Each structure stands twice: as structure tokens, then as C-alpha cells.
C-alpha positions in Angstrom: 0.0 0.1 -0.1 1.3 3.5 -0.9 1.3 5.6 2.3 0.0 9.3 1.6 0.8 11.8 4.5 -1.4 14.7 4.5 -1.1 17.9 6.7 -2.3 17.7 10.2 -5.5 20.0 11.0 -3.3 21.8 13.8 -0.5 23.7 12.2 -1.0 22.2 8.8 2.2 19.7 9.1 3.0 17.0 6.5 4.6 14.1 8.0 6.8 11.9 6.2 7.8 8.5 7.6 10.2 6.4 5.4 9.5 2.8 5.5 11.9 0.0 5.4 12.6 -1.1 1.8 11.0 -4.8 2.7 8.5 -3.3 4.5 6.5 -1.1 2.2 5.2 -2.1 -0.9 5.4 -0.4 -4.4 3.2 2.5 -5.5 1.3 2.2 -8.6 3.9 3.5 -10.7 6.3 0.5 -9.5 8.8 2.8 -6.8 9.4 0.5 -3.9 9.3 2.0 -0.6 7.5 5.2 -1.5 5.9 7.6 0.8 3.4 10.2 -0.7 3.4 13.9 0.9 0.9 16.6 0.5 2.0 20.4 0.6 0.9 22.6 3.6 1.1 25.7 1.2 1.6 26.8 -2.3 2.8 29.9 -3.8 2.4 31.2 -7.4 5.8 31.5 -9.3 6.4 33.4 -12.6 6.7 31.7 -15.6 10.7 31.0 -16.2 13.1 29.1 -17.8 14.9 28.6 -14.9 14.5 25.7 -12.2 16.5 27.3 -9.5 14.9 28.1 -6.2 16.2 28.9 -2.5 14.5 28.8 0.3 15.7 31.7 2.6 13.9 31.8 5.4 11.0 29.5 6.9 8.5 31.6 5.0 10.3 33.0 2.1 11.6 31.3 -1.1 12.9 32.8 -4.3 13.1 31.9 -7.8 14.8 33.6 -10.8 12.5 35.0 -13.4 14.8 34.4 -16.5 12.8 36.6 -18.9 13.0 39.7 -16.8 16.8 39.0 -15.6 15.2 39.6 -12.0 14.9 37.5 -9.0 11.2 36.8 -7.4 10.8 36.1 -3.7 7.5 35.2 -2.3 6.4 34.9 1.2 4.0 31.9 1.7 2.3 33.3 5.0 1.0 36.3 3.5 1.4 35.9 -0.5 3.4 39.1 -0.2 6.3 39.3 -3.4 9.1 40.9 -3.7 11.3 41.5 -7.1 14.8 42.9 -7.4 17.2 42.9 -10.0 17.5 43.7 -13.6 19.4 43.4 -16.8 22.8 45.3 -17.0 26.3 45.0 -15.9 26.0 47.0 -12.6 25.8 46.4 -9.0 22.8 44.2 -8.5 22.5 43.7 -12.4 22.8 40.5 -14.3 23.9 39.2 -17.6 23.1 35.6 -17.5 21.6 34.7 -13.9 22.1 31.5 -13.4 21.5 30.4 -9.9 20.4 31.6 -6.3 21.3 29.7 -3.2 20.6 30.9 0.8 24.0 32.0 2.7 24.6 31.4 6.1 23.1 35.0 6.8 19.9 34.0 5.5 21.0 36.4 2.5 20.0 35.7 -1.5 23.1 34.6 -3.0 22.9 35.2 -7.1 25.5 33.7 -9.6 26.0 35.6 -12.5 27.8 33.1 -14.9 28.9 35.7 -17.5 30.4 38.1 -15.1 31.5 35.4 -13.0 30.3 37.3 -9.8 28.3 36.5 -6.7 25.8 39.2 -5.6 24.5 38.7 -2.2 21.2 40.7 -0.9 18.8 40.7 1.8 15.2 39.0 1.1 13.9 42.5 0.4 16.4 43.2 -2.3 19.1 45.3 -0.4 22.3 44.6 -1.9 25.1 43.6 0.6 28.2 42.7 -1.5 29.8 41.2 -4.2 32.5 38.1 -5.2 34.4 37.6 -8.1 35.0 34.1 -9.0 37.7 32.1 -10.6 37.1 31.3 -14.4 34.8 28.7 -16.1 33.4 28.1 -12.5 30.0 27.0 -12.4 28.6 26.6 -8.5 26.0 23.8 -7.9 25.7 24.1 -3.9 26.4 26.8 -1.0 27.1 25.3 2.2 28.4 27.8 4.7 31.6 29.7 3.4 31.7 27.1 0.9 30.6 27.0 -2.6 30.8 23.8 -4.6 31.0 23.4 -8.5 32.6 22.4 -11.2 35.6 24.0 -13.6 34.6 23.4 -17.0 37.4 23.2 -19.5 37.0 22.8 -23.2 39.7 21.2 -25.6 39.7 19.5 -29.3 39.9 16.0 -29.8 39.4 14.0 -33.2 38.0 17.3 -34.6 35.3 17.8 -31.8 34.7 19.3 -28.6 35.4 17.9 -25.1 34.6 19.0 -22.0 36.9 18.8 -18.9 35.7 18.9 -15.6 37.5 19.5 -12.2 35.6 19.6 -9.0 36.3 22.4 -6.9 35.2 24.6 -3.7 35.8 28.4 -3.5 35.2 30.8 -0.4 31.7 32.3 -1.6 32.7 35.3 0.4 36.4 36.1 -0.8 36.3 33.7 -4.1 39.5 31.9 -2.7 39.9 28.4 -4.1 39.7 25.8 -1.2 40.3 22.8 -3.1 40.1 20.9 -6.2 40.4 17.6 -7.5 40.6 16.4 -10.9 41.0 12.5 -10.7 38.0 11.6 -9.4 37.0 9.6 -12.4 40.3 7.2 -12.1 39.2 6.8 -8.4 35.8 5.7 -9.5 37.3 3.5 -12.7 34.0 3.6 -14.8 33.9 4.9 -18.2 30.4 6.4 -17.6 31.3 8.5 -14.4 29.5 11.5 -14.4 31.5 14.5 -12.7 29.1 17.1 -14.1 26.1 15.6 -12.0 27.5 15.7 -8.2 27.8 17.5 -4.8 29.5 17.9 -2.0 28.1 16.3 1.4 27.7 17.5 4.9 30.6 15.6 6.1 33.2 16.6 3.7 32.3 14.0 1.0 31.5 13.7 -2.4 28.8 12.0 -4.4 28.4 11.7 -8.1 26.3 10.1 -10.9 27.7 6.9 -12.5 26.1 4.7 -14.9 22.7 5.2 -15.3 20.9 4.7 -11.9 24.3 4.2 -9.8 26.2 6.9 -7.4 29.5 7.2 -6.3 30.1 8.0 -2.7 33.4 9.2 -1.8 33.8 9.2 1.9 35.9 12.3 1.9 36.8 14.6 -1.3 40.5 13.2 -0.7 39.3 9.7 -0.8 41.3 7.5 -3.3 38.2 5.2 -3.8 34.2 5.0 -3.6 31.6 3.1 -3.0 29.2 2.6 -5.9 25.5 1.8 -5.2 22.4 1.3 -7.7 19.2 2.6 -7.0 16.6 0.3 -5.9 14.0 2.2 -7.0 14.8 3.1 -10.4 12.0 1.8 -13.2 13.1 2.0 -16.9 10.6 4.5 -18.3 9.7 5.7 -21.9 9.2 9.7 -21.7 6.0 10.9 -21.3 4.2 13.7 -23.4 5.2 16.2 -21.1 8.8 15.1 -21.4 8.9 15.2 -25.4 6.9 18.9 -25.6 9.8 20.3 -23.2 12.5 18.5 -25.4 11.0 19.6 -28.4 10.9 23.5 -26.8 14.5 23.0 -25.7 15.7 22.3 -29.0 13.8 24.8 -30.7 15.1 27.5 -28.5 18.8 26.5 -29.2 18.4 26.6 -33.1 20.0 29.3 -35.1 18.0 28.8 -38.1 16.2 31.5 -39.0 12.5 30.8 -39.2 13.4 27.7 -36.5 12.8 24.1 -37.6 9.9 22.6 -40.2 7.0 20.8 -38.5 8.2 17.6 -39.9 12.0 17.9 -38.6 10.0 18.7 -35.2 7.9 15.4 -35.2 10.8 13.4 -36.5 13.4 14.6 -33.5 9.8 14.0 -31.0 9.3 10.4 -32.6 13.0 9.7 -31.9 12.9 10.8 -28.0 9.8 9.0 -27.6 11.8 5.9 -28.2 14.5 6.4 -25.2 14.3 5.3 -21.9 14.7 8.6 -19.8 17.5 9.4 -17.5 17.2 8.6 -14.1 18.3 11.6 -12.3 16.4 14.9 -12.8 19.1 17.6 -14.1 20.6 20.1 -13.8 19.2 20.0 -10.1 19.7 16.8 -8.9 20.6 16.5 -5.2 20.2 18.6 -1.6 20.4 17.1 1.8 17.8 17.4 4.7 18.5 18.4 8.5 19.4 14.9 9.2 22.3 14.8 6.5 20.4 12.6 4.2 21.0 12.6 0.4 17.5 13.7 -1.6 18.0 12.8 -5.3 15.4 14.2 -7.7 14.6 11.5 -10.4 12.7 11.4 -13.8 10.3 9.1 -12.9 6.6 10.0 -13.8 7.2 13.8 -13.7 3.5 14.3 -14.7 0.7 14.1 -12.2 3.7 13.3 -9.3 7.4 13.3 -9.1 9.9 11.6 -6.8 12.6 11.4 -4.9 15.2 8.9 -3.8 16.5 9.0 -0.1 19.8 7.9 1.0 21.2 7.7 4.2 25.2 7.6 3.6 25.3 4.9 1.2 22.4 3.3 2.0 18.7 3.7 0.0 16.2 4.6 2.9 12.9 4.9 0.5 11.4 7.0 -2.2 9.1 10.2 -1.9 6.4 11.5 -3.8 5.4 14.8 -4.2 2.9 16.5 -6.5 3.0 17.4 -9.9 6.0 18.0 -12.4 9.0 19.0 -10.5 11.2 21.2 -12.1 14.0 22.3 -8.8 13.7 22.0 -5.2 15.7 23.3 -2.2 15.5 22.2 1.7 16.3 24.5 4.5 15.6 22.8 8.1 12.6 20.7 7.9 11.0 22.6 4.8 10.9 21.3 1.7 10.1 23.6 -1.4 9.6 22.2 -4.9 9.1 24.8 -7.9 6.8 22.7 -10.0 4.6 22.9 -13.0 1.2 22.3 -12.9 -1.0 20.5 -15.8 -1.3 22.4 -18.9 -4.8 24.5 -18.9 -7.2 24.5 -21.4 -4.9 27.2 -23.8 -2.0 24.6 -23.2 -0.1 26.4 -20.7 1.6 25.0 -17.7 1.6 27.5 -14.9 4.5 27.4 -12.4 4.1 27.4 -8.4 5.9 26.5 -5.3 4.6 23.9 -3.1 5.9 23.7 0.4 6.2 20.5 2.6 7.0 20.3 6.2 9.6 17.3 7.1 9.6 18.1 10.8 8.7 14.3 11.8 10.5 12.4 9.2 12.0 8.9 10.4 
């Protein structure tokens, strides 16, 4: 039986009980050990191409409005919205607003990839400070002073382009490189090790995607070996129609041809995409940790009426969690989970975006 946890009447708290793998049956979608959550609050979000979301307090979450080059912060308690930032190269302005996080001081931290600059704001939009970052550094996660990410290098091989990734961390307040490591693939000894999809753990370790539905856990960032485990929740599935539509829209937006692609080209591309099983992890935002240091890995399972997370305690699979609607991005702050989701398309075919809030304070 699928366990569904709904909000309590007092305080509207959604309770999560992670069942043992052998002690809970699969849900109707075939994912083992699944517990379903219901949100205790929802907030509107602007239409955007960005999947970034950051919880900056128990009641405020911020997302990127990519079409206006600004940051949109909503207070779930009273529905108030604060918008700040704009396109430009000056203080508090953005050329390529590519990521947002919460700082140790509950500031909103915005990354401008084009200007290689971090900008710190208070939640009301007041500019606090700026940090210049090293060339080609792409942040993934901010924890305390440490900003984890990858440095991307491009080289020509046999007439083509090949990307090289170096995992590293910098001080978010000074830009100083704290550590970097380029030999992680050698330590895992796998041809399909994916250094572009990874994160640092709260205890100083690292975790990355390996082949398909496998993860490589490094106990410490200097560890010479990794523990590779496969997700027992993985179910091979073909893309749904919302996946296909998103893929077609993405390819169309990248086309440099005047007038875009023809209808026949789009249909051929869609037909080919429908026949390929979906990847396991949701990208580019795949990982986060809760207040008990458990890894939440966002998967591509379903992503229509519902979306799913794998939960890992160290290298042990602890269960699967189901949330509502099509997951785009997520963030965890203490015992609060906020998901940026795409609602089902309306009669006009447009899917609205929203922020759903979940309480994890009773998680066991």
C-alpha cells in the first residue's frame, strides 16, 4: 500500500515516515518503499526557463525570473512578493542570472555566470556585497562559506569538442579556491562516471552519478576510492508527452536557423525522443540534503501527476518520496522542502509554475 501523509489540522504539518525497503509495497507507478507527501502551502511562481529555487527563511522562497533577469521572492504566509535585480552589468544587475542560493546569513546569493560574480542581497532586495569567482567556475551548492561546483574546460579531440570537469570549492565571500580535484574519474574506474552531476556532502564527502542509476559516494573529498551503489527505485520508462514537449521546446530554442525547424523535423525529433528511455536523475538540480544529512536525489520518474525523490542515508537507500506535479527544482532548509513545480496544462495549453511547501519535521 502506498502511504499518503497529509497535512495535520493543527499547524498544517505534512508528516513523512520513510519505510524500510522490505516493509513497504510499491506504489501504482512501481517505485518501492514510497511515501507520498501533500503540501501544506502553495505559492504562485513566475513563468521562467530557470529551475533554481532557494528557501531563505521558513516562509520565504526565491526563484529566478529568467525573462526579466530578476529575482522573485514570495512570502507564503501573506502572499507578498518582492522583485529585485535587472538586466545590466552594474551592481545588482545581471547578464546571465544562472543560480540562486541561501547564505549562512539568510541572504539571497545570485550567480551571474557571464560576469563570474556572486551577489548577496537581503530578502527585500538590498544589495549587501559581491564576490568575483575564478574563470569557468560553475557553482552547484552553497553550504556555509563553501561554494561547491565544477570548473569546465573545453579541448579539441579528433576534430570535436570535449569538456573536462574539475570538482572544486571556493570561499563564497572571498572567491579563494579552497580545494580542487581532477582525478575522481580515475578513483571510480568507470567510463560513465559523470563529474558534471555531483555534490558535496555535509560531512566533507562527495557524491556523483556513475552509470545510469548508480551513485558513487566518496567518504571524503580526498578519498582514493568510492562506494558505488545502484538505486533500487529505478524503473526504466519512456518519456511522457510533457517530457517530449519540453525536449522539443528546448531544441527549438537552441536552433539558430531563421524561422526555426520545420514541422516535419520537429515531429521526427519528437518520435526519436519518445523511443529512448528517460535518464534516472533530474538535471541540472539533482541533489540536496535535509537537516539529518540525508541525500535527496530528484529523479525523472513520472514527472506528470507526481514526481519522486530517492532518499539515501550515507550509502544506504532509505526509501522513495512522492510529491505533487511535475518537479522542476527544489530546495531544503531545515525541515522545510520547497518544490518548484509545473502544474498540468490548462485549456490554453499553458502550464503555470508554482512553489509547493512541505514540512519534514516529523521525518523518521
